[in-house]
Each structure stands twice: as C-alpha cells, then as structure tokens.
PyMOL Python script that loads the backbone (N, CA, C, O; Angstrom):
from pymol import cmd

cmd.read_pdbstr("""\
ATOM      1  N   UNK A   1     -29.089  24.122  27.745  1.00  0.00           N
ATOM      2  CA  UNK A   1     -28.357  24.090  28.997  1.00  0.00           C
ATOM      3  C   UNK A   1     -27.039  24.846  28.819  1.00  0.00           C
ATOM      4  O   UNK A   1     -26.343  24.655  27.822  1.00  0.00           O
ATOM      5  N   UNK A   2     -26.708  25.677  29.754  1.00  0.00           N
ATOM      6  CA  UNK A   2     -25.511  26.499  29.657  1.00  0.00           C
ATOM      7  C   UNK A   2     -24.303  25.689  30.098  1.00  0.00           C
ATOM      8  O   UNK A   2     -24.325  25.040  31.144  1.00  0.00           O
ATOM      9  N   UNK A   3     -23.260  25.732  29.302  1.00  0.00           N
ATOM     10  CA  UNK A   3     -22.021  25.041  29.620  1.00  0.00           C
ATOM     11  C   UNK A   3     -21.332  25.774  30.758  1.00  0.00           C
ATOM     12  O   UNK A   3     -21.127  26.985  30.680  1.00  0.00           O
ATOM     13  N   UNK A   4     -20.965  25.042  31.831  1.00  0.00           N
ATOM     14  CA  UNK A   4     -20.336  25.679  32.981  1.00  0.00           C
ATOM     15  C   UNK A   4     -18.943  26.185  32.649  1.00  0.00           C
ATOM     16  O   UNK A   4     -18.485  27.167  33.235  1.00  0.00           O
ATOM     17  N   UNK A   5     -18.261  25.528  31.716  1.00  0.00           N
ATOM     18  CA  UNK A   5     -16.953  25.990  31.271  1.00  0.00           C
ATOM     19  C   UNK A   5     -17.169  26.963  30.130  1.00  0.00           C
ATOM     20  O   UNK A   5     -17.525  26.549  29.027  1.00  0.00           O
ATOM     21  N   UNK A   6     -16.964  28.232  30.370  1.00  0.00           N
ATOM     22  CA  UNK A   6     -17.101  29.218  29.299  1.00  0.00           C
ATOM     23  C   UNK A   6     -15.759  29.384  28.610  1.00  0.00           C
ATOM     24  O   UNK A   6     -14.838  29.988  29.160  1.00  0.00           O
ATOM     25  N   UNK A   7     -15.655  28.844  27.402  1.00  0.00           N
ATOM     26  CA  UNK A   7     -14.451  28.999  26.604  1.00  0.00           C
ATOM     27  C   UNK A   7     -14.782  29.919  25.443  1.00  0.00           C
ATOM     28  O   UNK A   7     -15.879  29.875  24.887  1.00  0.00           O
ATOM     29  N   UNK A   8     -13.818  30.751  25.087  1.00  0.00           N
ATOM     30  CA  UNK A   8     -14.078  31.614  23.944  1.00  0.00           C
ATOM     31  C   UNK A   8     -13.865  30.833  22.649  1.00  0.00           C
ATOM     32  O   UNK A   8     -13.187  29.806  22.630  1.00  0.00           O
ATOM     33  N   UNK A   9     -14.445  31.330  21.592  1.00  0.00           N
ATOM     34  CA  UNK A   9     -14.418  30.645  20.301  1.00  0.00           C
ATOM     35  C   UNK A   9     -12.995  30.454  19.796  1.00  0.00           C
ATOM     36  O   UNK A   9     -12.662  29.411  19.233  1.00  0.00           O
ATOM     37  N   UNK A  10     -12.161  31.462  19.998  1.00  0.00           N
ATOM     38  CA  UNK A  10     -10.773  31.377  19.538  1.00  0.00           C
ATOM     39  C   UNK A  10     -10.053  30.182  20.169  1.00  0.00           C
ATOM     40  O   UNK A  10      -9.386  29.422  19.468  1.00  0.00           O
ATOM     41  N   UNK A  11     -10.184  30.014  21.483  1.00  0.00           N
ATOM     42  CA  UNK A  11      -9.511  28.907  22.162  1.00  0.00           C
ATOM     43  C   UNK A  11     -10.070  27.555  21.732  1.00  0.00           C
ATOM     44  O   UNK A  11      -9.315  26.599  21.552  1.00  0.00           O
ATOM     45  N   UNK A  12     -11.386  27.470  21.566  1.00  0.00           N
ATOM     46  CA  UNK A  12     -12.010  26.221  21.119  1.00  0.00           C
ATOM     47  C   UNK A  12     -11.515  25.864  19.721  1.00  0.00           C
ATOM     48  O   UNK A  12     -11.159  24.714  19.464  1.00  0.00           O
ATOM     49  N   UNK A  13     -11.489  26.838  18.822  1.00  0.00           N
ATOM     50  CA  UNK A  13     -11.041  26.630  17.445  1.00  0.00           C
ATOM     51  C   UNK A  13      -9.584  26.181  17.408  1.00  0.00           C
ATOM     52  O   UNK A  13      -9.260  25.171  16.782  1.00  0.00           O
ATOM     53  N   UNK A  14      -8.705  26.927  18.075  1.00  0.00           N
ATOM     54  CA  UNK A  14      -7.276  26.610  18.041  1.00  0.00           C
ATOM     55  C   UNK A  14      -6.978  25.269  18.706  1.00  0.00           C
ATOM     56  O   UNK A  14      -6.148  24.506  18.213  1.00  0.00           O
ATOM     57  N   UNK A  15      -7.644  24.978  19.815  1.00  0.00           N
ATOM     58  CA  UNK A  15      -7.406  23.712  20.506  1.00  0.00           C
ATOM     59  C   UNK A  15      -7.872  22.532  19.668  1.00  0.00           C
ATOM     60  O   UNK A  15      -7.212  21.493  19.630  1.00  0.00           O
ATOM     61  N   UNK A  16      -9.009  22.690  18.996  1.00  0.00           N
ATOM     62  CA  UNK A  16      -9.506  21.624  18.130  1.00  0.00           C
ATOM     63  C   UNK A  16      -8.562  21.394  16.954  1.00  0.00           C
ATOM     64  O   UNK A  16      -8.274  20.250  16.604  1.00  0.00           O
ATOM     65  N   UNK A  17      -8.084  22.465  16.350  1.00  0.00           N
ATOM     66  CA  UNK A  17      -7.134  22.344  15.235  1.00  0.00           C
ATOM     67  C   UNK A  17      -5.832  21.704  15.708  1.00  0.00           C
ATOM     68  O   UNK A  17      -5.241  20.893  14.995  1.00  0.00           O
ATOM     69  N   UNK A  18      -5.389  22.065  16.901  1.00  0.00           N
ATOM     70  CA  UNK A  18      -4.150  21.500  17.451  1.00  0.00           C
ATOM     71  C   UNK A  18      -4.304  20.008  17.736  1.00  0.00           C
ATOM     72  O   UNK A  18      -3.459  19.206  17.338  1.00  0.00           O
ATOM     73  N   UNK A  19      -5.389  19.638  18.430  1.00  0.00           N
ATOM     74  CA  UNK A  19      -5.597  18.230  18.793  1.00  0.00           C
ATOM     75  C   UNK A  19      -5.776  17.338  17.570  1.00  0.00           C
ATOM     76  O   UNK A  19      -5.278  16.212  17.543  1.00  0.00           O
ATOM     77  N   UNK A  20      -6.480  17.834  16.563  1.00  0.00           N
ATOM     78  CA  UNK A  20      -6.738  17.020  15.369  1.00  0.00           C
ATOM     79  C   UNK A  20      -5.572  17.054  14.382  1.00  0.00           C
ATOM     80  O   UNK A  20      -5.572  16.320  13.393  1.00  0.00           O
ATOM     81  N   UNK A  21      -4.579  17.904  14.649  1.00  0.00           N
ATOM     82  CA  UNK A  21      -3.415  18.064  13.765  1.00  0.00           C
ATOM     83  C   UNK A  21      -3.836  18.416  12.339  1.00  0.00           C
ATOM     84  O   UNK A  21      -3.202  18.017  11.362  1.00  0.00           O
ATOM     85  N   UNK A  22      -4.915  19.168  12.258  1.00  0.00           N
ATOM     86  CA  UNK A  22      -5.458  19.600  10.967  1.00  0.00           C
ATOM     87  C   UNK A  22      -4.556  20.678  10.364  1.00  0.00           C
ATOM     88  O   UNK A  22      -4.262  21.671  11.029  1.00  0.00           O
ATOM     89  N   UNK A  23      -4.114  20.501   9.120  1.00  0.00           N
ATOM     90  CA  UNK A  23      -3.330  21.561   8.477  1.00  0.00           C
ATOM     91  C   UNK A  23      -4.172  22.834   8.326  1.00  0.00           C
ATOM     92  O   UNK A  23      -5.368  22.771   8.040  1.00  0.00           O
ATOM     93  N   UNK A  24      -3.537  23.971   8.521  1.00  0.00           N
ATOM     94  CA  UNK A  24      -4.225  25.256   8.407  1.00  0.00           C
ATOM     95  C   UNK A  24      -3.428  26.193   7.503  1.00  0.00           C
ATOM     96  O   UNK A  24      -2.219  26.044   7.328  1.00  0.00           O
ATOM     97  N   UNK A  25      -4.140  27.155   6.941  1.00  0.00           N
ATOM     98  CA  UNK A  25      -3.514  28.265   6.236  1.00  0.00           C
ATOM     99  C   UNK A  25      -3.778  29.507   7.066  1.00  0.00           C
ATOM    100  O   UNK A  25      -4.920  29.794   7.423  1.00  0.00           O
ATOM    101  N   UNK A  26      -2.720  30.241   7.371  1.00  0.00           N
ATOM    102  CA  UNK A  26      -2.821  31.463   8.163  1.00  0.00           C
ATOM    103  C   UNK A  26      -2.407  32.640   7.285  1.00  0.00           C
ATOM    104  O   UNK A  26      -1.332  32.637   6.686  1.00  0.00           O
ATOM    105  N   UNK A  27      -3.277  33.641   7.220  1.00  0.00           N
ATOM    106  CA  UNK A  27      -2.955  34.876   6.516  1.00  0.00           C
ATOM    107  C   UNK A  27      -2.631  35.942   7.556  1.00  0.00           C
ATOM    108  O   UNK A  27      -3.396  36.159   8.495  1.00  0.00           O
ATOM    109  N   UNK A  28      -1.501  36.598   7.382  1.00  0.00           N
ATOM    110  CA  UNK A  28      -1.109  37.676   8.278  1.00  0.00           C
ATOM    111  C   UNK A  28      -1.677  38.999   7.779  1.00  0.00           C
ATOM    112  O   UNK A  28      -2.100  39.102   6.627  1.00  0.00           O
ATOM    113  N   UNK A  29      -1.686  40.002   8.635  1.00  0.00           N
ATOM    114  CA  UNK A  29      -2.258  41.296   8.259  1.00  0.00           C
ATOM    115  C   UNK A  29      -1.473  41.961   7.130  1.00  0.00           C
ATOM    116  O   UNK A  29      -2.012  42.819   6.431  1.00  0.00           O
ATOM    117  N   UNK A  30      -0.207  41.578   6.940  1.00  0.00           N
ATOM    118  CA  UNK A  30       0.585  42.150   5.845  1.00  0.00           C
ATOM    119  C   UNK A  30       0.454  41.349   4.548  1.00  0.00           C
ATOM    120  O   UNK A  30       1.140  41.642   3.569  1.00  0.00           O
ATOM    121  N   UNK A  31      -0.433  40.327   4.537  1.00  0.00           N
ATOM    122  CA  UNK A  31      -0.697  39.562   3.325  1.00  0.00           C
ATOM    123  C   UNK A  31       0.088  38.276   3.188  1.00  0.00           C
ATOM    124  O   UNK A  31      -0.176  37.500   2.269  1.00  0.00           O
ATOM    125  N   UNK A  32       1.042  38.023   4.066  1.00  0.00           N
ATOM    126  CA  UNK A  32       1.840  36.795   4.001  1.00  0.00           C
ATOM    127  C   UNK A  32       0.956  35.590   4.308  1.00  0.00           C
ATOM    128  O   UNK A  32       0.125  35.629   5.216  1.00  0.00           O
ATOM    129  N   UNK A  33       1.148  34.516   3.536  1.00  0.00           N
ATOM    130  CA  UNK A  33       0.391  33.274   3.717  1.00  0.00           C
ATOM    131  C   UNK A  33       1.325  32.225   4.314  1.00  0.00           C
ATOM    132  O   UNK A  33       2.397  31.957   3.772  1.00  0.00           O
ATOM    133  N   UNK A  34       0.909  31.632   5.440  1.00  0.00           N
ATOM    134  CA  UNK A  34       1.672  30.573   6.096  1.00  0.00           C
ATOM    135  C   UNK A  34       0.819  29.315   6.139  1.00  0.00           C
ATOM    136  O   UNK A  34      -0.398  29.392   6.307  1.00  0.00           O
ATOM    137  N   UNK A  35       1.453  28.159   5.988  1.00  0.00           N
ATOM    138  CA  UNK A  35       0.727  26.893   6.070  1.00  0.00           C
ATOM    139  C   UNK A  35       1.462  25.956   7.004  1.00  0.00           C
ATOM    140  O   UNK A  35       2.691  25.966   7.071  1.00  0.00           O
ATOM    141  N   UNK A  36       0.697  25.137   7.729  1.00  0.00           N
ATOM    142  CA  UNK A  36       1.297  24.171   8.630  1.00  0.00           C
ATOM    143  C   UNK A  36       0.275  23.646   9.615  1.00  0.00           C
ATOM    144  O   UNK A  36      -0.933  23.743   9.397  1.00  0.00           O
ATOM    145  N   UNK A  37       0.781  23.086  10.708  1.00  0.00           N
ATOM    146  CA  UNK A  37      -0.054  22.504  11.756  1.00  0.00           C
ATOM    147  C   UNK A  37       0.214  23.267  13.051  1.00  0.00           C
ATOM    148  O   UNK A  37       1.368  23.484  13.422  1.00  0.00           O
ATOM    149  N   UNK A  38      -0.851  23.670  13.732  1.00  0.00           N
ATOM    150  CA  UNK A  38      -0.709  24.373  15.008  1.00  0.00           C
ATOM    151  C   UNK A  38      -0.296  23.356  16.069  1.00  0.00           C
ATOM    152  O   UNK A  38      -0.982  22.354  16.273  1.00  0.00           O
ATOM    153  N   UNK A  39       0.824  23.613  16.742  1.00  0.00           N
ATOM    154  CA  UNK A  39       1.304  22.679  17.765  1.00  0.00           C
ATOM    155  C   UNK A  39       1.159  23.227  19.176  1.00  0.00           C
ATOM    156  O   UNK A  39       1.196  22.462  20.140  1.00  0.00           O
ATOM    157  N   UNK A  40       0.993  24.543  19.315  1.00  0.00           N
ATOM    158  CA  UNK A  40       0.903  25.157  20.638  1.00  0.00           C
ATOM    159  C   UNK A  40       0.369  26.569  20.476  1.00  0.00           C
ATOM    160  O   UNK A  40       0.575  27.205  19.442  1.00  0.00           O
ATOM    161  N   UNK A  41      -0.329  27.062  21.516  1.00  0.00           N
ATOM    162  CA  UNK A  41      -0.778  28.454  21.500  1.00  0.00           C
ATOM    163  C   UNK A  41      -1.021  28.931  22.925  1.00  0.00           C
ATOM    164  O   UNK A  41      -1.256  28.134  23.833  1.00  0.00           O
ATOM    165  N   UNK A  42      -0.960  30.240  23.100  1.00  0.00           N
ATOM    166  CA  UNK A  42      -1.346  30.868  24.359  1.00  0.00           C
ATOM    167  C   UNK A  42      -2.131  32.138  24.025  1.00  0.00           C
ATOM    168  O   UNK A  42      -2.640  32.275  22.913  1.00  0.00           O
ATOM    169  N   UNK A  43      -2.230  33.053  24.964  1.00  0.00           N
ATOM    170  CA  UNK A  43      -3.033  34.262  24.733  1.00  0.00           C
ATOM    171  C   UNK A  43      -2.451  35.193  23.679  1.00  0.00           C
ATOM    172  O   UNK A  43      -3.179  35.988  23.085  1.00  0.00           O
ATOM    173  N   UNK A  44      -1.145  35.104  23.441  1.00  0.00           N
ATOM    174  CA  UNK A  44      -0.501  36.094  22.584  1.00  0.00           C
ATOM    175  C   UNK A  44       0.176  35.534  21.341  1.00  0.00           C
ATOM    176  O   UNK A  44       0.467  36.288  20.412  1.00  0.00           O
ATOM    177  N   UNK A  45       0.431  34.233  21.301  1.00  0.00           N
ATOM    178  CA  UNK A  45       1.200  33.675  20.185  1.00  0.00           C
ATOM    179  C   UNK A  45       0.813  32.224  19.927  1.00  0.00           C
ATOM    180  O   UNK A  45       0.058  31.620  20.688  1.00  0.00           O
ATOM    181  N   UNK A  46       1.351  31.677  18.829  1.00  0.00           N
ATOM    182  CA  UNK A  46       1.148  30.261  18.518  1.00  0.00           C
ATOM    183  C   UNK A  46       2.364  29.737  17.776  1.00  0.00           C
ATOM    184  O   UNK A  46       3.123  30.497  17.175  1.00  0.00           O
ATOM    185  N   UNK A  47       2.533  28.416  17.830  1.00  0.00           N
ATOM    186  CA  UNK A  47       3.587  27.756  17.070  1.00  0.00           C
ATOM    187  C   UNK A  47       2.953  27.043  15.893  1.00  0.00           C
ATOM    188  O   UNK A  47       1.975  26.313  16.052  1.00  0.00           O
ATOM    189  N   UNK A  48       3.511  27.254  14.713  1.00  0.00           N
ATOM    190  CA  UNK A  48       3.062  26.605  13.488  1.00  0.00           C
ATOM    191  C   UNK A  48       4.208  25.738  12.985  1.00  0.00           C
ATOM    192  O   UNK A  48       5.320  26.228  12.788  1.00  0.00           O
ATOM    193  N   UNK A  49       3.939  24.449  12.776  1.00  0.00           N
ATOM    194  CA  UNK A  49       4.979  23.507  12.360  1.00  0.00           C
ATOM    195  C   UNK A  49       4.783  23.101  10.904  1.00  0.00           C
ATOM    196  O   UNK A  49       3.676  22.777  10.474  1.00  0.00           O
ATOM    197  N   UNK A  50       5.901  23.127  10.148  1.00  0.00           N
ATOM    198  CA  UNK A  50       5.889  22.684   8.756  1.00  0.00           C
ATOM    199  C   UNK A  50       7.290  22.227   8.390  1.00  0.00           C
ATOM    200  O   UNK A  50       8.273  22.904   8.691  1.00  0.00           O
ATOM    201  N   UNK A  51       7.374  21.076   7.740  1.00  0.00           N
ATOM    202  CA  UNK A  51       8.662  20.519   7.311  1.00  0.00           C
ATOM    203  C   UNK A  51       9.664  20.448   8.466  1.00  0.00           C
ATOM    204  O   UNK A  51      10.825  20.829   8.318  1.00  0.00           O
ATOM    205  N   UNK A  52       9.200  19.956   9.614  1.00  0.00           N
ATOM    206  CA  UNK A  52      10.036  19.782  10.813  1.00  0.00           C
ATOM    207  C   UNK A  52      10.647  21.083  11.326  1.00  0.00           C
ATOM    208  O   UNK A  52      11.676  21.057  12.001  1.00  0.00           O
ATOM    209  N   UNK A  53      10.032  22.203  11.017  1.00  0.00           N
ATOM    210  CA  UNK A  53      10.466  23.490  11.560  1.00  0.00           C
ATOM    211  C   UNK A  53       9.263  24.201  12.159  1.00  0.00           C
ATOM    212  O   UNK A  53       8.156  24.128  11.625  1.00  0.00           O
ATOM    213  N   UNK A  54       9.487  24.889  13.268  1.00  0.00           N
ATOM    214  CA  UNK A  54       8.417  25.639  13.925  1.00  0.00           C
ATOM    215  C   UNK A  54       8.605  27.129  13.718  1.00  0.00           C
ATOM    216  O   UNK A  54       9.727  27.637  13.695  1.00  0.00           O
ATOM    217  N   UNK A  55       7.482  27.820  13.568  1.00  0.00           N
ATOM    218  CA  UNK A  55       7.481  29.278  13.471  1.00  0.00           C
ATOM    219  C   UNK A  55       6.651  29.817  14.618  1.00  0.00           C
ATOM    220  O   UNK A  55       5.539  29.347  14.857  1.00  0.00           O
ATOM    221  N   UNK A  56       7.180  30.799  15.329  1.00  0.00           N
ATOM    222  CA  UNK A  56       6.425  31.494  16.359  1.00  0.00           C
ATOM    223  C   UNK A  56       5.693  32.653  15.692  1.00  0.00           C
ATOM    224  O   UNK A  56       6.314  33.521  15.079  1.00  0.00           O
ATOM    225  N   UNK A  57       4.372  32.658  15.817  1.00  0.00           N
ATOM    226  CA  UNK A  57       3.550  33.691  15.186  1.00  0.00           C
ATOM    227  C   UNK A  57       2.817  34.443  16.289  1.00  0.00           C
ATOM    228  O   UNK A  57       2.165  33.836  17.139  1.00  0.00           O
ATOM    229  N   UNK A  58       2.927  35.751  16.271  1.00  0.00           N
ATOM    230  CA  UNK A  58       2.202  36.564  17.240  1.00  0.00           C
ATOM    231  C   UNK A  58       0.773  36.776  16.749  1.00  0.00           C
ATOM    232  O   UNK A  58       0.552  37.131  15.591  1.00  0.00           O
ATOM    233  N   UNK A  59      -0.189  36.557  17.633  1.00  0.00           N
ATOM    234  CA  UNK A  59      -1.595  36.618  17.240  1.00  0.00           C
ATOM    235  C   UNK A  59      -2.001  37.989  16.703  1.00  0.00           C
ATOM    236  O   UNK A  59      -2.882  38.072  15.847  1.00  0.00           O
ATOM    237  N   UNK A  60      -1.383  39.059  17.184  1.00  0.00           N
ATOM    238  CA  UNK A  60      -1.776  40.391  16.704  1.00  0.00           C
ATOM    239  C   UNK A  60      -1.449  40.576  15.224  1.00  0.00           C
ATOM    240  O   UNK A  60      -1.959  41.496  14.585  1.00  0.00           O
ATOM    241  N   UNK A  61      -0.597  39.700  14.676  1.00  0.00           N
ATOM    242  CA  UNK A  61      -0.223  39.786  13.258  1.00  0.00           C
ATOM    243  C   UNK A  61      -1.118  38.933  12.363  1.00  0.00           C
ATOM    244  O   UNK A  61      -0.984  38.976  11.140  1.00  0.00           O
ATOM    245  N   UNK A  62      -2.036  38.153  12.959  1.00  0.00           N
ATOM    246  CA  UNK A  62      -2.876  37.228  12.191  1.00  0.00           C
ATOM    247  C   UNK A  62      -4.168  37.910  11.761  1.00  0.00           C
ATOM    248  O   UNK A  62      -4.830  38.585  12.550  1.00  0.00           O
ATOM    249  N   UNK A  63      -4.509  37.717  10.489  1.00  0.00           N
ATOM    250  CA  UNK A  63      -5.771  38.207   9.954  1.00  0.00           C
ATOM    251  C   UNK A  63      -6.812  37.091   9.921  1.00  0.00           C
ATOM    252  O   UNK A  63      -7.929  37.267  10.406  1.00  0.00           O
ATOM    253  N   UNK A  64      -6.444  35.932   9.345  1.00  0.00           N
ATOM    254  CA  UNK A  64      -7.389  34.843   9.099  1.00  0.00           C
ATOM    255  C   UNK A  64      -6.712  33.498   9.281  1.00  0.00           C
ATOM    256  O   UNK A  64      -5.545  33.328   8.930  1.00  0.00           O
ATOM    257  N   UNK A  65      -7.458  32.533   9.836  1.00  0.00           N
ATOM    258  CA  UNK A  65      -6.987  31.148   9.921  1.00  0.00           C
ATOM    259  C   UNK A  65      -8.016  30.271   9.228  1.00  0.00           C
ATOM    260  O   UNK A  65      -9.193  30.277   9.590  1.00  0.00           O
ATOM    261  N   UNK A  66      -7.568  29.512   8.226  1.00  0.00           N
ATOM    262  CA  UNK A  66      -8.463  28.623   7.481  1.00  0.00           C
ATOM    263  C   UNK A  66      -7.997  27.178   7.641  1.00  0.00           C
ATOM    264  O   UNK A  66      -6.901  26.832   7.200  1.00  0.00           O
ATOM    265  N   UNK A  67      -8.822  26.324   8.271  1.00  0.00           N
ATOM    266  CA  UNK A  67      -8.458  24.906   8.336  1.00  0.00           C
ATOM    267  C   UNK A  67      -8.656  24.253   6.975  1.00  0.00           C
ATOM    268  O   UNK A  67      -9.531  24.665   6.212  1.00  0.00           O
ATOM    269  N   UNK A  68      -7.856  23.244   6.664  1.00  0.00           N
ATOM    270  CA  UNK A  68      -7.967  22.549   5.379  1.00  0.00           C
ATOM    271  C   UNK A  68      -9.102  21.534   5.376  1.00  0.00           C
ATOM    272  O   UNK A  68      -9.476  21.024   4.320  1.00  0.00           O
ATOM    273  N   UNK A  69      -9.654  21.238   6.555  1.00  0.00           N
ATOM    274  CA  UNK A  69     -10.813  20.349   6.650  1.00  0.00           C
ATOM    275  C   UNK A  69     -11.738  20.891   7.730  1.00  0.00           C
ATOM    276  O   UNK A  69     -11.329  21.716   8.547  1.00  0.00           O
ATOM    277  N   UNK A  70     -12.974  20.430   7.733  1.00  0.00           N
ATOM    278  CA  UNK A  70     -13.948  20.925   8.703  1.00  0.00           C
ATOM    279  C   UNK A  70     -13.556  20.532  10.118  1.00  0.00           C
ATOM    280  O   UNK A  70     -13.073  19.426  10.362  1.00  0.00           O
ATOM    281  N   UNK A  71     -13.772  21.457  11.045  1.00  0.00           N
ATOM    282  CA  UNK A  71     -13.530  21.188  12.455  1.00  0.00           C
ATOM    283  C   UNK A  71     -14.869  21.120  13.168  1.00  0.00           C
ATOM    284  O   UNK A  71     -15.724  21.983  12.967  1.00  0.00           O
ATOM    285  N   UNK A  72     -15.061  20.103  14.000  1.00  0.00           N
ATOM    286  CA  UNK A  72     -16.273  19.981  14.797  1.00  0.00           C
ATOM    287  C   UNK A  72     -16.014  20.685  16.123  1.00  0.00           C
ATOM    288  O   UNK A  72     -15.458  20.091  17.047  1.00  0.00           O
ATOM    289  N   UNK A  73     -16.418  21.954  16.217  1.00  0.00           N
ATOM    290  CA  UNK A  73     -16.063  22.769  17.372  1.00  0.00           C
ATOM    291  C   UNK A  73     -16.918  22.502  18.598  1.00  0.00           C
ATOM    292  O   UNK A  73     -16.420  22.580  19.721  1.00  0.00           O
ATOM    293  N   UNK A  74     -18.174  22.192  18.412  1.00  0.00           N
ATOM    294  CA  UNK A  74     -19.074  22.016  19.544  1.00  0.00           C
ATOM    295  C   UNK A  74     -19.818  20.703  19.412  1.00  0.00           C
ATOM    296  O   UNK A  74     -20.072  20.217  18.310  1.00  0.00           O
ATOM    297  N   UNK A  75     -20.164  20.134  20.572  1.00  0.00           N
ATOM    298  CA  UNK A  75     -20.959  18.912  20.565  1.00  0.00           C
ATOM    299  C   UNK A  75     -22.317  19.224  19.959  1.00  0.00           C
ATOM    300  O   UNK A  75     -22.808  20.350  20.044  1.00  0.00           O
ATOM    301  N   UNK A  76     -22.914  18.212  19.348  1.00  0.00           N
ATOM    302  CA  UNK A  76     -24.245  18.382  18.764  1.00  0.00           C
ATOM    303  C   UNK A  76     -25.259  18.460  19.898  1.00  0.00           C
ATOM    304  O   UNK A  76     -25.617  17.438  20.482  1.00  0.00           O
ATOM    305  N   UNK A  77     -25.726  19.672  20.212  1.00  0.00           N
ATOM    306  CA  UNK A  77     -26.634  19.868  21.334  1.00  0.00           C
ATOM    307  C   UNK A  77     -28.006  19.263  21.076  1.00  0.00           C
ATOM    308  O   UNK A  77     -28.721  18.943  22.026  1.00  0.00           O
ATOM    309  N   UNK A  78     -28.391  19.099  19.816  1.00  0.00           N
ATOM    310  CA  UNK A  78     -29.697  18.519  19.501  1.00  0.00           C
ATOM    311  C   UNK A  78     -29.786  17.083  19.998  1.00  0.00           C
ATOM    312  O   UNK A  78     -30.856  16.635  20.411  1.00  0.00           O
ATOM    313  N   UNK A  79     -28.671  16.355  19.962  1.00  0.00           N
ATOM    314  CA  UNK A  79     -28.674  14.971  20.415  1.00  0.00           C
ATOM    315  C   UNK A  79     -28.591  14.850  21.926  1.00  0.00           C
ATOM    316  O   UNK A  79     -28.938  13.799  22.466  1.00  0.00           O
ATOM    317  N   UNK A  80     -28.147  15.882  22.628  1.00  0.00           N
ATOM    318  CA  UNK A  80     -27.979  15.790  24.071  1.00  0.00           C
ATOM    319  C   UNK A  80     -29.207  16.268  24.835  1.00  0.00           C
ATOM    320  O   UNK A  80     -29.299  16.039  26.041  1.00  0.00           O
ATOM    321  N   UNK A  81     -30.158  16.930  24.166  1.00  0.00           N
ATOM    322  CA  UNK A  81     -31.351  17.414  24.840  1.00  0.00           C
ATOM    323  C   UNK A  81     -32.516  16.471  24.577  1.00  0.00           C
ATOM    324  O   UNK A  81     -32.692  15.998  23.454  1.00  0.00           O
ATOM    325  N   UNK A  82     -33.311  16.194  25.605  1.00  0.00           N
ATOM    326  CA  UNK A  82     -34.477  15.325  25.400  1.00  0.00           C
ATOM    327  C   UNK A  82     -35.521  16.009  24.527  1.00  0.00           C
ATOM    328  O   UNK A  82     -35.690  17.228  24.566  1.00  0.00           O
ATOM    329  N   UNK A  83     -36.218  15.190  23.735  1.00  0.00           N
ATOM    330  CA  UNK A  83     -37.270  15.727  22.864  1.00  0.00           C
ATOM    331  C   UNK A  83     -38.551  15.914  23.657  1.00  0.00           C
ATOM    332  O   UNK A  83     -38.763  15.276  24.688  1.00  0.00           O
ATOM    333  N   UNK A  84     -39.401  16.801  23.154  1.00  0.00           N
ATOM    334  CA  UNK A  84     -40.719  16.932  23.739  1.00  0.00           C
ATOM    335  C   UNK A  84     -40.912  18.183  24.391  1.00  0.00           C
ATOM    336  O   UNK A  84     -41.987  18.437  24.935  1.00  0.00           O
TER     337      UNK A  84
END
""", "prot")
cmd.dss("prot")
cmd.show_as("cartoon", "prot")
cmd.util.cbc("prot")
cmd.orient("prot")
C-alpha cells in the first residue's frame, strides 16, 4: 500500500534521529568530524547540540551522518499487510 504522505529519506532519517535524541557523528566534506544530537533541521541547515552548545551546520557541507545506534525509519510493513 502506498503511503499518502510522501516524505523523502533525508527528512525521515533526520526527524527520527531528532525525536529519539540519538547521538550522531557528522563528517563534513572537508573531513571535519562533528558529534552531538540533532535538535532542529530545515531544507538547508541543521542544529547539532553538544556540551550545552549548538552548532549551525549547512547541509551542503555534510558528507555523511552516522547514528550511534540503529534508527527504525519505517514501520514494519510485513506486520501491517494481511497474509494470504
């Protein structure tokens, strides 16, 4: 069944990481490694919080985001569909 709300993977990933307050490691395109918790994001930037300080990071500068624990991004569709 097609989900009526079409969300892109980036928004689902970032929102899940934000809601769960999961610590993440962010690598920038210049090789800098940042660690913290995502507290806010929009189409162009995000806020990363660590040690009671926030950093504004522009998305165009991000290479990779690695959560420190697994994120459950989508509902288990196998359990929501009838068998047979």
